[in-house]
C-alpha positions as CSV (number, residue, x, y, z in Angstrom):
1,M,-46.1,-59.7,35.9
2,D,-49.4,-58.1,35.4
3,H,-49.6,-55.5,32.6
4,R,-53.3,-55.0,32.5
5,S,-54.5,-51.4,32.3
6,L,-57.9,-52.3,33.6
7,V,-58.8,-53.6,37.1
8,L,-62.5,-54.4,37.7
9,S,-63.9,-55.2,41.2
10,N,-66.8,-57.6,41.8
11,A,-70.2,-55.9,41.5
12,Y,-71.9,-55.2,44.7
13,P,-74.5,-56.0,45.8
14,N,-74.9,-59.1,43.8
15,P,-77.6,-60.4,43.6
16,F,-79.1,-56.9,43.3
17,N,-82.4,-55.0,42.9
18,P,-82.5,-52.7,41.1
19,T,-79.0,-51.2,41.2
20,T,-75.5,-52.6,41.5
21,T,-72.1,-50.9,41.5
22,L,-68.8,-51.7,39.8
23,D,-65.5,-50.2,40.6
24,L,-62.9,-49.9,37.9
25,S,-59.4,-48.7,37.9
26,L,-57.6,-47.5,34.8
27,V,-53.8,-47.2,34.6
28,E,-54.1,-44.8,31.8
29,S,-56.7,-42.7,30.1
30,S,-58.5,-44.8,27.4
31,H,-61.8,-45.4,25.6
32,V,-64.0,-47.5,27.8
33,S,-67.1,-49.4,26.8
34,I,-69.4,-50.9,29.4
35,K,-72.2,-53.0,28.0
36,V,-74.7,-55.3,29.6
37,Y,-75.6,-58.6,27.9
38,N,-78.4,-61.1,28.6
39,V,-77.8,-64.8,28.7
40,V,-78.3,-65.2,24.9
41,G,-75.7,-62.6,24.2
42,Q,-77.9,-59.6,23.2
43,V,-76.8,-56.1,24.4
44,V,-79.6,-54.9,26.7
45,E,-78.0,-51.7,27.8
46,T,-74.9,-49.6,27.3
47,I,-73.8,-48.1,30.6
48,S,-70.8,-46.1,29.3
49,N,-69.1,-45.6,26.0
50,G,-66.5,-42.9,25.8
51,Q,-63.2,-41.6,27.1
52,M,-62.3,-42.2,30.8
53,S,-59.4,-40.7,32.6
54,A,-56.8,-42.7,34.4
55,G,-57.7,-43.5,38.0
56,Y,-60.6,-44.9,40.0
57,H,-64.2,-44.9,38.7
58,S,-67.4,-46.1,40.5
59,I,-70.1,-47.0,38.0
60,T,-73.7,-47.7,39.2
61,W,-76.1,-49.6,36.9
62,N,-79.8,-49.2,37.4
63,A,-81.6,-52.3,35.9
64,S,-85.1,-51.3,36.9
65,S,-86.4,-51.6,33.3
66,L,-85.2,-55.2,32.9
67,S,-86.6,-58.5,34.2
68,S,-85.1,-60.7,36.8
69,G,-82.3,-63.0,35.6
70,M,-78.6,-63.3,35.0
71,Y,-76.7,-60.6,33.1
72,F,-73.1,-60.1,32.0
73,I,-71.4,-56.8,32.3
74,K,-68.6,-56.5,29.8
75,V,-66.0,-53.7,30.2
76,N,-63.6,-52.9,27.3
77,A,-60.8,-50.5,28.0
78,G,-58.2,-50.2,25.3
79,T,-57.1,-53.8,24.6
80,D,-58.3,-55.1,28.0
81,V,-61.6,-56.9,28.5
82,A,-63.3,-57.9,31.8
83,V,-66.6,-59.6,32.2
84,Q,-68.7,-59.7,35.4
85,K,-71.7,-62.0,36.0
86,V,-74.6,-60.4,37.9
87,M,-78.0,-61.6,39.1
88,L,-81.0,-59.3,39.1
89,M,-83.7,-60.4,41.5
90,K,-87.0,-58.5,41.6
């Protein structure tokens, strides 16, 4: 049985330039942190960091200030963690 409180869709489009969208669904209201990491594990951007209500959320990330390459979007919601690999192609 699945007891996760966070469901994260695949980013679309992926590869992208310069924006991509993630859909996340929360079973209950919780603190949500969405950060973007480069391939060496450095945080390059914080997309969201705060309380989100239960339900469906669509998050768009604009990476126009970053260079082409692979990035990891990490979503923390309560005790749940989801990671998404995305490719920025300029």
